[in-house]
N, C-alpha and C positions, 0 to 999 in steps of 0.2 A: 280200080281193079275189083272186079266181081268177087263174090264168096269164093274162097279155095274149096275145091274139090279134089278128092283122093285121086279120082282118075284122069286129072289134068294137072297134077303137082308133081315136083321133084323136090326133094330135100338136099341142099348143098351144105355140108359141114366144112368150115374152113378153119384149118390150122389150130385145132386143140391138141396141143403138142407138149410133151413131157417137161422140157425145159421152159417153156413159155408159162405154162399155166400158174406155178407157183407165185409169179409176179403179178397175175392179173387179180384186179379187184373183184370180189365176188366170184372168184374163180370156181369154187365148189357149187355154187347155185348155177352158175353156166353150165358146168359138166352135168349136173343132174337134170336141167332142161333139155340140154341137148340129148341126153339119154332117153329122156321121155319122147322127145320127138322120133328119135330113130326108132324106138320100139313100137310106138304108134304106127309109124310109116310101115313097118314090117307087118302089122296086124291088119293094115288098110290097103296093102299093096301100092304103096307110093315108093318110087325108085329113090335111092339114096346114094348120093355121091360124096366124096371127100377129097380134101387137099391137104397137103403138108408142105409149109414153108421152109425150104432150106433145112431138110431132115438132119444133114450131117451136123448143122449147127444148133438146131432146136430139138433134135431128137424125133422119135416117131409120136404117132398119135398116142395120146394117154391110153394105158391099156383097158380101162373100163369103157371107152368109146371105141376103141379098135376092135374090139370083141364083139360089138354090136353090128359093125358095119358088114354089109353083104359082100364087099369088095374091098381090096386094099386101098388106102388113100393115095392120090396122085401126087407125087412130088413136084415142086415147082420152086423156082427162084424168082420169078416175078411177082409182084405184090397182088396183082389181079390173079384170080385163078385161071383165066385163060383156057378154060375148058367149055365145051358145049355140054351142059349137064343133062340134055334130052329135052323132050317137048314139054310144053305146060308152063304154069307159073313156077317160078323159082322161089322157094322158100329157104331163107339163109340163116344159119346159126354159126358162130364162131368167133374167132379173135384174129388180130386186135380190130375192134370196131372202126377205128380211125385210120388203119392201114389197109390190110388185105380185105376185110369184109366191105370197107367202104368202097376200095378200088374196083372189087369184084362187082358190087352191087351197081356201081354207075357205068361200068363196062357192059354189064348185061341190059341196063336201061338204055344205053347208047344204041345197042343192037336190037331195040324194040321189044324187049322181054318184059313181062309182068314179073315184078319181084315183090315179096314180102320179107322185111327182115324181122327177126323174132327178138324183140327188145330184151326180154329176160333169159335170152340164150346167147347174146353177145356181150362182149366186155372188152376193156382196155386195161392197161396197168394204172390209168389214172382215170377216175370217174368222169371228170370233166371232157376229156377226150371222146369218151363213148357218147356223152350227151350231146355233143356238138355234131359228132358223126351222124347220129340219129336224125339231128334237125336237118343236116345237110342232105342225107338221103331221102328224107321226106320232101324237102323242097324240090328233088328231082323226080318226083312222081311215084316214090316207093311207099308201099303201105308198111306202117309200122304196127306190129301186132305182138300178141304174147303166145307163149307156149299153149295155154287153154284155149285161146281164140283158134288157132291153128288147129288143134286136135278136135275140137266141137265142129268146125267147119268141114274139116276132112270126114268125120263122122256123119254129119249132115242129118241124122234121124236116130232116135233113141231106140227104134226097132232095128238097127244095124246088128248083124250078128255077132259083131266083135265089140259092141258097146259096153258090156260088163268089164271085158278085158282091157279096153282103153280107159275106161274110168277108173279101174284101179291104179292105172299109172299115174293119176294126177291127184289122187287122194293122199 
């Protein structure tokens, strides 16, 4: 996959929900990086979509993430997001890496989409499940990136008008 560009990317935030996140390994770091991605997307004109897995059971999207989303998360019961997130490369963050993130990513790849999964913005309850999911997704042609990689690729140039604001997000 080529370098990510803000004008041809969409950010998909998968299932960062109230009752799930306390059980997630490195949950606070995942939430912080997802928030950075959402804020950067807003500054750089990247569309953001989000999902909630069985919100009656797992609760709504965590408040600190929900308040950043430009539209409410789409509820679902399928483990794959099952939505068309819009045109362009799909940048994915969320939980759980080995269930909903992986099934969503593999579904998108099967439909011919370019996908980048943000390693420091995805997690599972057990770290080994996350690690194996990242390996499997990579084996299926998914780019495994980090929050800073995405942000700087979206920025593209230090002369970008939002450079300082975006830089403040990752410091």
